[in-house]
LUMBASE-489416 format. One line per 10 residues: number of its first residue (from 1); their letters; for each residue x, y, z of N, C-alpha, C. Coordinates in nm, 2 decimals, always signed. Each point is the difference from the previous one (the first is absolute). Last residue first. Example, Ala and Ser with C-alpha at 12.3 -4.5 7.8 and 13.67 -1.06 7.14 Angstrom:
% residues 2
2> sa> +1.28/-0.22/+0.71/+0.09/+0.11/+0.00/-0.08/+0.11/+0.08  +0.03/-0.57/-0.01/-0.09/+0.12/+0.00/+0.09/+0.12/+0.00
//
This chain:
% residues 250
250> mnanptkrsv> -0.56/-1.38/-0.51/+0.01/-0.07/+0.13/+0.02/+0.10/+0.11  -0.02/+0.08/-0.48/-0.12/-0.08/+0.03/+0.01/-0.07/+0.13  +0.35/+0.28/-0.20/-0.12/+0.08/+0.03/-0.12/-0.08/+0.04  +0.53/-0.10/+0.09/-0.10/-0.04/-0.10/-0.14/+0.07/+0.04  +0.36/+0.08/+0.29/+0.03/+0.05/-0.13/-0.09/-0.04/-0.12  -0.24/-0.01/+0.46/+0.13/-0.05/-0.04/+0.04/+0.07/-0.13  -0.33/+0.23/+0.38/+0.00/-0.08/-0.12/+0.15/-0.05/-0.03  -0.16/+0.31/+0.35/-0.01/-0.14/+0.04/-0.01/-0.09/-0.12  +0.09/+0.49/+0.01/-0.14/-0.04/-0.03/-0.03/-0.14/+0.04  +0.44/+0.17/+0.03/-0.08/+0.07/+0.10/-0.15/-0.04/-0.02
240> avlvqgestl> +0.31/-0.37/-0.20/+0.01/+0.15/+0.00/-0.08/+0.06/+0.11  +0.22/-0.51/+0.01/-0.11/+0.08/-0.04/+0.03/+0.15/+0.00  +0.18/-0.55/+0.08/+0.05/+0.13/-0.04/-0.12/+0.08/-0.06  -0.01/-0.41/+0.38/-0.03/+0.03/-0.14/+0.04/+0.15/-0.03  +0.27/-0.29/+0.36/-0.13/+0.07/-0.01/-0.02/+0.03/-0.15  +0.40/-0.21/+0.20/-0.11/-0.09/-0.03/-0.13/+0.06/-0.01  +0.45/+0.19/+0.08/-0.06/-0.05/+0.13/-0.12/-0.10/-0.04  +0.24/+0.25/-0.34/+0.09/-0.10/+0.06/-0.05/-0.06/+0.13  -0.37/+0.16/-0.35/+0.12/+0.06/+0.06/+0.09/-0.10/+0.06  -0.33/-0.10/-0.43/+0.01/+0.00/+0.15/+0.12/+0.08/+0.04
230> plgmsrlapn> -0.37/-0.15/-0.43/+0.12/+0.08/+0.03/+0.00/+0.02/+0.15  -0.22/-0.45/-0.20/-0.03/+0.15/+0.02/+0.13/+0.07/+0.03  -0.10/-0.49/-0.07/+0.06/+0.08/-0.11/-0.03/+0.14/+0.01  -0.10/-0.38/+0.31/-0.11/+0.05/-0.08/+0.05/+0.08/-0.12  +0.23/-0.20/+0.39/-0.02/-0.10/-0.10/-0.10/+0.05/-0.10  +0.13/+0.25/+0.39/+0.12/-0.03/-0.08/-0.02/-0.10/-0.11  -0.33/+0.12/+0.33/+0.01/+0.10/-0.10/+0.12/-0.03/-0.09  -0.11/-0.26/+0.38/-0.07/-0.04/-0.12/+0.02/+0.10/-0.11  +0.14/+0.05/+0.46/+0.10/-0.05/-0.09/-0.06/-0.04/-0.13  -0.16/+0.39/+0.34/-0.04/-0.13/-0.04/+0.10/-0.05/-0.11
220> qilgitwicl> +0.14/+0.34/+0.40/-0.06/+0.00/-0.13/-0.03/-0.14/-0.04  +0.00/+0.08/+0.52/+0.10/+0.02/-0.11/-0.08/-0.01/-0.14  -0.10/+0.09/+0.58/-0.04/-0.04/-0.13/+0.12/+0.02/-0.10  -0.03/-0.07/+0.58/-0.03/+0.09/-0.11/-0.02/-0.07/-0.13  +0.08/-0.19/+0.46/+0.11/+0.08/-0.04/-0.02/+0.07/-0.14  -0.20/-0.30/+0.41/-0.08/+0.08/-0.09/+0.10/+0.11/-0.06  +0.00/-0.49/+0.32/+0.07/+0.09/-0.09/-0.10/+0.07/-0.09  +0.00/-0.25/+0.51/-0.07/+0.02/-0.13/+0.07/+0.10/-0.08  +0.07/-0.36/+0.45/+0.06/+0.12/-0.07/-0.08/+0.00/-0.14  -0.09/-0.24/+0.52/-0.01/+0.00/-0.14/+0.06/+0.13/-0.06
210> gvplcdsnsl> +0.02/-0.12/+0.46/-0.07/-0.12/-0.04/-0.01/-0.01/-0.15  +0.40/+0.25/+0.29/-0.13/+0.02/-0.07/-0.06/-0.14/-0.03  +0.44/+0.31/+0.25/-0.07/-0.13/+0.00/-0.14/+0.02/-0.06  +0.46/+0.27/-0.10/-0.14/+0.02/+0.04/-0.07/-0.13/+0.00  +0.53/+0.25/+0.00/-0.08/-0.12/-0.03/-0.14/+0.01/+0.06  +0.43/+0.35/-0.19/-0.09/-0.04/+0.10/-0.07/-0.12/-0.04  +0.31/+0.24/-0.28/+0.05/-0.12/+0.07/-0.09/-0.03/+0.12  -0.08/+0.33/-0.35/+0.09/+0.06/+0.11/+0.05/-0.11/+0.09  -0.31/-0.10/-0.35/+0.12/+0.06/-0.07/+0.09/+0.06/+0.10  -0.31/-0.41/+0.16/-0.02/+0.13/-0.06/+0.13/+0.05/-0.05
200> tlvgaqerma> -0.24/-0.51/+0.12/+0.12/+0.09/+0.01/-0.02/+0.12/-0.08  -0.34/-0.37/+0.24/+0.02/+0.08/-0.11/+0.12/+0.09/+0.02  -0.21/-0.50/+0.19/+0.08/+0.12/+0.03/+0.02/+0.08/-0.13  -0.22/-0.44/+0.03/-0.07/+0.09/+0.09/+0.07/+0.13/+0.04  +0.18/-0.34/-0.30/-0.03/-0.06/+0.12/-0.07/+0.10/+0.10  +0.17/+0.26/-0.39/+0.04/-0.14/+0.02/-0.04/-0.05/+0.14  +0.00/+0.45/-0.38/-0.07/-0.07/+0.11/+0.03/-0.14/+0.00  +0.25/+0.48/-0.20/-0.03/-0.14/-0.01/-0.08/-0.05/+0.12  +0.08/+0.47/-0.12/+0.11/-0.07/-0.08/-0.04/-0.14/-0.02  -0.26/+0.50/+0.09/+0.00/-0.14/+0.04/+0.11/-0.07/-0.09
190> krnhlvtvgc> +0.01/+0.52/+0.14/-0.03/-0.09/-0.10/+0.00/-0.14/+0.06  -0.03/+0.55/+0.18/+0.02/-0.14/+0.02/-0.04/-0.08/-0.12  -0.06/+0.48/+0.12/+0.14/-0.03/-0.03/+0.03/-0.14/+0.03  -0.42/+0.12/+0.26/+0.05/+0.07/-0.12/+0.15/-0.04/-0.02  -0.45/-0.23/+0.23/+0.14/+0.01/+0.02/+0.06/+0.06/-0.13  -0.51/-0.04/+0.26/+0.07/+0.03/-0.12/+0.15/+0.02/+0.04  -0.46/-0.26/+0.20/+0.13/+0.07/+0.04/+0.08/+0.02/-0.13  -0.55/-0.10/+0.13/+0.11/-0.01/-0.10/+0.12/+0.08/+0.05  -0.46/-0.02/+0.19/+0.09/-0.10/+0.05/+0.11/-0.03/-0.10  -0.36/+0.35/+0.01/-0.06/-0.13/-0.02/+0.09/-0.12/+0.03
180> eslmmelkrr> +0.14/+0.46/+0.06/-0.12/-0.02/+0.08/-0.06/-0.14/-0.03  +0.37/+0.14/-0.26/+0.04/-0.03/+0.14/-0.12/-0.03/+0.09  -0.07/+0.14/-0.45/+0.05/-0.13/+0.01/+0.04/-0.04/+0.14  -0.15/+0.44/-0.07/-0.11/-0.10/-0.02/+0.05/-0.14/+0.01  +0.32/+0.35/+0.01/-0.07/-0.01/+0.12/-0.12/-0.10/-0.01  +0.26/+0.08/-0.38/+0.07/-0.07/+0.09/-0.07/-0.01/+0.14  -0.19/+0.26/-0.34/+0.00/-0.14/-0.04/+0.07/-0.08/+0.10  +0.00/+0.47/+0.06/-0.14/-0.06/+0.02/+0.00/-0.15/-0.03  +0.39/+0.24/-0.10/-0.02/-0.01/+0.14/-0.13/-0.06/+0.04  +0.08/+0.09/-0.46/+0.10/-0.10/+0.05/-0.02/-0.03/+0.15
170> vkepggpflq> -0.24/+0.36/-0.20/-0.06/-0.13/-0.04/+0.09/-0.12/+0.05  +0.16/+0.44/+0.06/-0.12/-0.02/+0.08/-0.06/-0.13/-0.03  +0.36/+0.15/-0.27/+0.04/-0.04/+0.14/-0.12/-0.04/+0.09  -0.03/-0.05/-0.54/-0.01/+0.10/+0.10/+0.04/-0.05/+0.14  +0.20/-0.27/-0.42/-0.13/+0.05/+0.04/+0.01/+0.10/+0.11  +0.38/-0.24/-0.17/-0.05/+0.10/-0.10/-0.14/+0.05/+0.03  +0.12/-0.47/+0.21/+0.10/+0.11/-0.04/-0.06/+0.09/-0.12  -0.20/-0.36/+0.34/-0.06/+0.09/-0.10/+0.10/+0.11/-0.04  +0.16/-0.20/+0.44/-0.10/-0.06/-0.09/-0.05/+0.11/-0.10  +0.51/+0.00/+0.20/-0.14/+0.03/+0.04/-0.10/-0.07/-0.10
160> eqanllyvca> +0.48/-0.06/-0.02/+0.00/+0.07/+0.12/-0.14/+0.03/+0.05  +0.09/-0.44/-0.31/+0.02/+0.15/-0.01/+0.00/+0.06/+0.14  -0.08/-0.46/-0.08/+0.14/+0.02/-0.04/+0.03/+0.15/+0.00  -0.37/-0.29/+0.29/+0.01/+0.10/-0.10/+0.15/+0.04/-0.03  -0.36/-0.39/+0.25/+0.14/+0.04/-0.03/+0.01/+0.09/-0.12  -0.37/-0.16/+0.39/+0.01/+0.04/-0.14/+0.14/+0.06/-0.02  -0.26/-0.35/+0.38/+0.11/+0.09/-0.03/+0.00/+0.03/-0.15  -0.40/-0.18/+0.36/+0.06/-0.01/-0.13/+0.11/+0.11/-0.01  -0.30/-0.30/+0.41/+0.06/+0.12/-0.06/+0.06/-0.03/-0.13  -0.30/-0.19/+0.46/+0.01/-0.02/-0.14/+0.05/+0.13/-0.07
150> nssnlglaaa> -0.11/-0.02/+0.46/+0.13/-0.06/-0.02/+0.02/-0.03/-0.15  -0.41/+0.17/+0.18/+0.10/+0.11/-0.02/+0.14/-0.06/-0.02  -0.39/-0.28/+0.10/+0.01/+0.05/-0.14/+0.11/+0.10/-0.02  -0.03/-0.42/+0.33/+0.00/+0.15/+0.02/+0.02/+0.06/-0.14  -0.24/-0.48/+0.02/+0.13/+0.06/+0.02/-0.02/+0.15/+0.03  -0.34/-0.34/-0.11/+0.03/+0.02/+0.14/+0.13/+0.06/+0.03  -0.23/-0.09/-0.43/+0.07/-0.11/+0.05/+0.04/+0.01/+0.15  -0.22/+0.35/-0.24/-0.09/-0.12/-0.01/+0.07/-0.12/+0.05  +0.25/+0.39/-0.03/-0.10/+0.02/+0.11/-0.09/-0.12/+0.00  +0.31/+0.02/-0.35/+0.07/-0.03/+0.13/-0.10/+0.01/+0.11
140> etrmalvlea> -0.14/+0.13/-0.43/+0.01/-0.15/+0.01/+0.06/-0.04/+0.13  -0.03/+0.46/-0.10/-0.14/-0.06/+0.01/+0.01/-0.15/+0.03  +0.40/+0.23/-0.09/-0.05/+0.03/+0.13/-0.14/-0.05/+0.02  +0.20/-0.05/-0.42/+0.07/-0.08/+0.10/-0.05/+0.02/+0.14  -0.16/+0.27/-0.36/-0.05/-0.14/-0.01/+0.06/-0.09/+0.10  +0.17/+0.44/-0.03/-0.14/+0.00/+0.05/-0.06/-0.14/-0.01  +0.43/+0.06/-0.16/+0.00/+0.02/+0.14/-0.14/+0.00/+0.06  +0.06/-0.02/-0.48/+0.04/-0.12/+0.07/-0.01/+0.01/+0.15  -0.08/+0.37/-0.29/-0.11/-0.10/+0.00/+0.04/-0.13/+0.08  +0.32/+0.35/-0.04/-0.11/+0.04/+0.08/-0.12/-0.10/+0.00
130> steigsigag> +0.40/-0.09/-0.26/+0.03/+0.01/+0.14/-0.13/+0.03/+0.09  -0.03/+0.01/-0.48/+0.01/-0.14/+0.05/+0.03/+0.00/+0.15  +0.00/+0.42/-0.23/-0.14/-0.06/+0.01/+0.01/-0.14/+0.06  +0.41/+0.21/-0.07/-0.07/+0.07/+0.10/-0.14/-0.06/+0.02  +0.28/-0.17/-0.34/+0.05/-0.04/+0.13/-0.08/+0.07/+0.11  -0.10/+0.11/-0.45/-0.04/-0.14/+0.03/+0.05/-0.04/+0.14  +0.13/+0.42/-0.16/-0.14/+0.00/+0.02/-0.05/-0.14/+0.04  +0.50/+0.05/+0.10/-0.08/+0.07/-0.10/-0.14/-0.01/+0.03  +0.40/-0.19/+0.24/-0.09/+0.10/+0.05/-0.07/+0.09/-0.10  +0.29/-0.49/+0.12/-0.04/+0.08/-0.11/-0.11/+0.09/+0.04
120> avaitmlrkr> +0.06/-0.44/+0.24/+0.12/+0.06/-0.06/-0.04/+0.07/-0.12  -0.23/-0.18/+0.48/-0.03/+0.03/-0.15/+0.11/+0.07/-0.05  -0.09/-0.35/+0.44/+0.08/+0.11/-0.06/-0.05/+0.02/-0.14  -0.23/-0.22/+0.48/+0.02/+0.00/-0.14/+0.09/+0.12/-0.04  -0.17/-0.30/+0.47/+0.07/+0.11/-0.06/+0.02/-0.03/-0.15  -0.17/-0.29/+0.36/-0.10/+0.10/-0.02/+0.06/+0.13/-0.07  +0.26/-0.39/+0.12/-0.11/-0.05/-0.08/-0.10/+0.11/-0.03  +0.35/+0.10/+0.29/+0.05/-0.01/-0.13/-0.11/-0.05/-0.10  -0.10/+0.03/+0.46/+0.02/+0.13/-0.06/+0.04/-0.01/-0.14  -0.02/-0.39/+0.25/-0.13/+0.05/-0.02/+0.01/+0.13/-0.07
110> eepntevaak> +0.39/-0.17/+0.15/-0.04/-0.07/-0.12/-0.14/+0.04/-0.04  +0.17/+0.17/+0.40/+0.08/+0.05/-0.11/-0.04/-0.06/-0.13  -0.20/-0.15/+0.41/-0.04/+0.13/-0.04/+0.07/+0.06/-0.12  -0.12/-0.52/+0.12/+0.12/+0.09/+0.01/-0.04/+0.14/-0.05  -0.31/-0.36/-0.01/+0.02/+0.04/+0.14/+0.12/+0.09/+0.01  -0.39/-0.13/-0.40/+0.15/+0.01/+0.03/+0.01/+0.05/+0.14  -0.41/-0.06/-0.25/+0.03/-0.11/+0.09/+0.15/+0.00/+0.04  -0.20/+0.33/-0.30/-0.10/-0.02/+0.11/+0.03/-0.11/+0.10  +0.27/+0.10/-0.39/+0.03/+0.09/+0.11/-0.10/-0.02/+0.11  -0.06/-0.24/-0.40/+0.12/-0.05/+0.08/+0.02/+0.09/+0.12
100> rlnarwreri> -0.32/+0.14/-0.30/-0.05/-0.12/+0.07/+0.11/-0.06/+0.08  +0.12/+0.36/-0.27/-0.09/+0.05/+0.11/-0.05/-0.12/+0.08  +0.24/-0.09/-0.40/+0.09/+0.06/+0.11/-0.08/+0.04/+0.12  -0.24/-0.13/-0.39/+0.06/-0.12/+0.07/+0.09/+0.05/+0.11  -0.17/+0.34/-0.26/-0.11/-0.06/+0.08/+0.05/-0.13/+0.07  +0.29/+0.22/-0.30/-0.02/+0.08/+0.12/-0.11/-0.06/+0.09  +0.08/-0.22/-0.42/+0.12/-0.01/+0.09/-0.02/+0.08/+0.13  -0.33/+0.00/-0.35/+0.01/-0.13/+0.07/+0.11/-0.01/+0.10  -0.04/+0.38/-0.28/-0.11/+0.00/+0.10/+0.01/-0.13/+0.08  +0.31/+0.05/-0.35/+0.03/+0.09/+0.11/-0.11/-0.01/+0.10
90> dvaaqpdtla> -0.07/-0.24/-0.39/+0.11/-0.06/+0.08/+0.03/+0.09/+0.12  -0.30/+0.17/-0.32/-0.06/-0.11/+0.07/+0.10/-0.07/+0.10  +0.16/+0.33/-0.30/-0.08/+0.06/+0.11/-0.07/-0.11/+0.08  +0.25/-0.14/-0.37/+0.09/+0.04/+0.11/-0.08/+0.07/+0.11  -0.24/-0.12/-0.38/+0.04/-0.12/+0.07/+0.10/+0.04/+0.12  -0.15/+0.34/-0.31/-0.10/-0.04/+0.10/+0.04/-0.13/+0.08  +0.40/+0.30/-0.16/-0.11/-0.04/-0.07/-0.11/-0.05/+0.10  +0.42/+0.20/+0.14/+0.01/+0.02/-0.15/-0.12/-0.04/-0.08  +0.26/+0.07/+0.49/-0.14/+0.02/-0.03/-0.01/+0.03/-0.15  +0.38/-0.30/+0.27/-0.02/+0.12/-0.07/-0.15/+0.01/-0.04
80> iggkdpdprr> +0.27/-0.25/+0.42/-0.10/-0.02/-0.11/-0.01/+0.14/-0.07  +0.42/-0.25/+0.32/-0.12/+0.08/+0.00/-0.09/-0.03/-0.12  +0.54/-0.06/-0.06/-0.11/-0.04/+0.09/-0.12/+0.08/-0.01  +0.43/+0.01/-0.25/-0.02/+0.10/+0.11/-0.11/-0.04/+0.09  +0.14/-0.24/-0.40/+0.08/-0.04/+0.12/-0.02/+0.11/+0.11  -0.20/+0.05/-0.45/-0.06/-0.10/+0.09/+0.07/-0.03/+0.13  +0.01/+0.48/-0.24/+0.07/-0.12/-0.02/-0.06/-0.11/+0.09  -0.33/+0.39/-0.12/+0.13/-0.01/+0.06/+0.06/-0.13/-0.03  -0.36/+0.28/-0.30/+0.02/-0.11/+0.09/+0.14/+0.00/+0.06  -0.39/+0.37/-0.24/+0.14/-0.04/+0.02/+0.01/-0.12/+0.10
70> visgvavvlr> -0.43/+0.12/-0.32/+0.05/+0.01/+0.14/+0.14/-0.05/+0.00  -0.21/+0.23/-0.45/-0.01/-0.12/+0.08/+0.06/+0.02/+0.14  -0.26/+0.34/-0.40/+0.12/-0.05/+0.06/-0.02/-0.13/+0.07  -0.28/+0.20/-0.44/+0.02/+0.02/+0.14/+0.13/-0.06/+0.05  -0.23/+0.04/-0.45/+0.02/-0.13/+0.06/+0.03/+0.01/+0.15  -0.16/+0.29/-0.42/-0.02/+0.02/+0.14/+0.01/-0.13/+0.08  +0.00/+0.25/-0.53/+0.08/-0.09/+0.08/-0.01/+0.04/+0.15  -0.29/+0.07/-0.49/+0.03/+0.06/+0.14/+0.07/-0.10/+0.08  -0.09/+0.09/-0.56/+0.03/-0.09/+0.11/+0.03/+0.08/+0.13  -0.28/+0.03/-0.51/+0.09/+0.07/+0.10/+0.01/-0.08/+0.12
60> dyqiradigq> -0.18/-0.20/-0.38/+0.01/+0.13/-0.06/+0.10/+0.09/+0.09  -0.02/-0.57/-0.04/-0.04/+0.12/+0.07/+0.02/+0.13/-0.09  -0.04/-0.60/+0.00/+0.04/+0.13/-0.06/-0.05/+0.11/+0.09  +0.14/-0.52/+0.14/-0.11/+0.09/-0.01/+0.06/+0.13/-0.06  +0.11/-0.58/+0.11/+0.04/+0.14/-0.05/-0.12/+0.09/-0.01  +0.19/-0.50/+0.27/-0.10/+0.07/-0.08/+0.06/+0.14/-0.04  +0.09/-0.54/+0.25/+0.06/+0.12/-0.06/-0.10/+0.07/-0.09  -0.10/-0.31/+0.44/+0.00/+0.00/-0.15/+0.06/+0.13/-0.05  -0.11/-0.15/+0.47/+0.13/-0.03/-0.05/+0.02/+0.00/-0.15  -0.39/+0.12/+0.28/+0.01/-0.15/-0.02/+0.14/-0.04/-0.05
50> adtyrirkae> -0.13/+0.46/+0.08/-0.01/-0.07/+0.13/+0.01/-0.15/-0.02  +0.25/+0.29/-0.38/-0.13/+0.01/+0.07/+0.00/-0.08/+0.13  +0.40/+0.25/-0.28/-0.04/-0.13/+0.04/-0.12/+0.01/+0.08  +0.20/+0.35/-0.40/-0.01/-0.03/+0.14/-0.04/-0.15/+0.02  +0.15/+0.45/-0.36/+0.00/-0.15/+0.02/-0.01/-0.03/+0.15  -0.13/+0.45/-0.34/+0.05/-0.06/+0.13/-0.01/-0.15/-0.01  +0.03/+0.44/-0.37/-0.05/-0.13/+0.04/+0.06/-0.04/+0.13  +0.08/+0.36/-0.37/-0.10/+0.03/+0.10/-0.07/-0.13/+0.05  +0.39/+0.06/-0.30/-0.12/-0.06/-0.05/-0.12/+0.03/+0.09  +0.42/+0.19/+0.12/-0.02/+0.02/-0.14/-0.13/-0.05/-0.06
40> sdvstvtgql> +0.13/-0.08/+0.45/-0.05/+0.13/-0.01/-0.02/+0.04/-0.15  +0.01/-0.45/+0.30/+0.05/+0.03/-0.13/-0.06/+0.14/-0.03  +0.09/-0.31/+0.47/-0.08/+0.11/-0.07/+0.07/+0.04/-0.13  -0.03/-0.45/+0.38/+0.07/+0.09/-0.09/-0.09/+0.10/-0.06  -0.13/-0.31/+0.35/+0.14/-0.05/-0.02/+0.08/+0.09/-0.09  -0.45/+0.01/+0.37/+0.06/+0.05/-0.13/+0.14/-0.05/-0.01  -0.42/-0.23/+0.25/+0.13/+0.05/+0.03/+0.06/+0.05/-0.13  -0.55/-0.06/+0.19/+0.12/-0.06/-0.07/+0.13/+0.07/+0.04  -0.58/+0.05/-0.02/+0.10/-0.04/+0.10/+0.11/-0.07/-0.07  -0.40/+0.37/-0.14/+0.07/-0.12/-0.04/+0.11/-0.02/+0.10
30> fevgescyrt> -0.48/+0.31/-0.07/+0.11/-0.04/+0.09/+0.06/-0.13/-0.06  -0.29/+0.43/-0.23/+0.01/-0.14/+0.01/+0.13/-0.04/+0.09  -0.36/+0.45/-0.10/+0.13/-0.05/+0.04/+0.00/-0.15/+0.02  -0.39/+0.26/-0.12/+0.10/+0.03/-0.10/+0.14/-0.04/+0.04  -0.32/+0.11/+0.39/-0.05/-0.04/-0.14/+0.10/+0.04/-0.10  +0.23/-0.05/+0.46/-0.13/+0.06/-0.04/-0.04/-0.05/-0.14  +0.33/-0.17/+0.42/-0.01/+0.00/-0.15/-0.14/+0.04/-0.04  +0.12/-0.03/+0.46/+0.07/+0.10/-0.06/-0.01/+0.01/-0.15  -0.21/-0.34/+0.26/-0.06/+0.13/+0.05/+0.07/+0.11/-0.07  +0.15/-0.44/-0.07/-0.13/+0.02/-0.07/-0.06/+0.13/+0.04
20> wpvmieegga> +0.40/-0.15/+0.22/+0.02/+0.06/-0.14/-0.13/+0.03/-0.07  +0.16/-0.05/+0.51/-0.13/-0.03/-0.08/+0.01/+0.06/-0.14  +0.37/-0.19/+0.38/-0.02/+0.12/-0.09/-0.12/-0.03/-0.09  +0.13/-0.19/+0.52/-0.01/-0.03/-0.14/-0.03/+0.13/-0.08  +0.14/-0.22/+0.52/+0.00/+0.11/-0.08/+0.00/-0.04/-0.15  -0.14/-0.18/+0.54/+0.04/-0.04/-0.14/+0.00/+0.13/-0.09  +0.09/-0.05/+0.55/-0.09/+0.05/-0.11/+0.05/-0.04/-0.13  +0.20/-0.06/+0.46/-0.05/-0.11/-0.08/-0.10/+0.03/-0.11  +0.26/+0.29/+0.32/-0.13/-0.04/+0.04/-0.06/-0.11/-0.08  +0.47/+0.16/-0.03/-0.05/+0.03/+0.14/-0.13/-0.06/+0.03
10> aprflmvkrm> +0.21/-0.06/-0.43/+0.10/-0.04/+0.10/-0.04/+0.03/+0.14  -0.28/+0.12/-0.38/+0.00/-0.15/+0.04/+0.11/-0.04/+0.10  +0.00/+0.46/-0.12/-0.13/-0.04/+0.05/-0.01/-0.15/+0.03  +0.38/+0.23/-0.20/+0.00/+0.00/+0.15/-0.14/-0.04/+0.05  +0.10/+0.05/-0.47/+0.04/-0.13/+0.06/-0.01/+0.00/+0.15  -0.10/+0.35/-0.36/-0.09/-0.04/+0.10/+0.03/-0.13/+0.07  +0.24/+0.21/-0.37/+0.00/+0.11/+0.10/-0.11/-0.04/+0.11  +0.08/-0.29/-0.37/+0.12/+0.01/+0.08/+0.00/+0.11/+0.10  -0.36/-0.08/-0.33/+0.00/-0.09/+0.12/+0.12/+0.02/+0.09  -0.07/+0.23/-0.43/-0.07/+0.06/+0.11/+0.02/-0.09/+0.13
//
């Protein structure tokens, strides 16, 4: 759940925690650990608990819901990938530091660069991150005596439009709302590499930025490959229409 809320600490410093005790009703026991294997014949899971101790547990029926993980760009592409709470903290510290530098910068072009962020990836995470960031940046900029309207965020969309497959009316409304709050959407653009404050785009354009944030989607959890579950070639659990695996107990 936390990965879909990472934009909150990145923009506003909000701590995000999943209150498992609230979700675990009577009769539910919460065990923290990492599953290492599943023995479907013996109906037994092997896992490493929070203290690093190897443990096993029997089951009658197994529900596999490990979720996806955030895709990471190659490290040499620069910028910061919004992948976990620590990355969100790093992003917040970076853009706030950039605004403090901008407040004393005398070169207008450098001041503009410091007040500019590019978000690479226009899925739901990218859209939410862009909108929350520009609002937080403009509030902070005003408090520092800067022209808040100069704080801007570019949202780089590899597709021809936002929200592909959705209603046209919704797409237009979404883009209008982003524009009104200070987000500029660049369609058919991919971020290639950020280096020394310059982001190179797929069309060879160069965008001066104070920070590049990667929000390039999700991938199947690689932990599935070590669990002994039936998988597709893409790493997804093989299930029937009923969402059950070929093993009736999973």
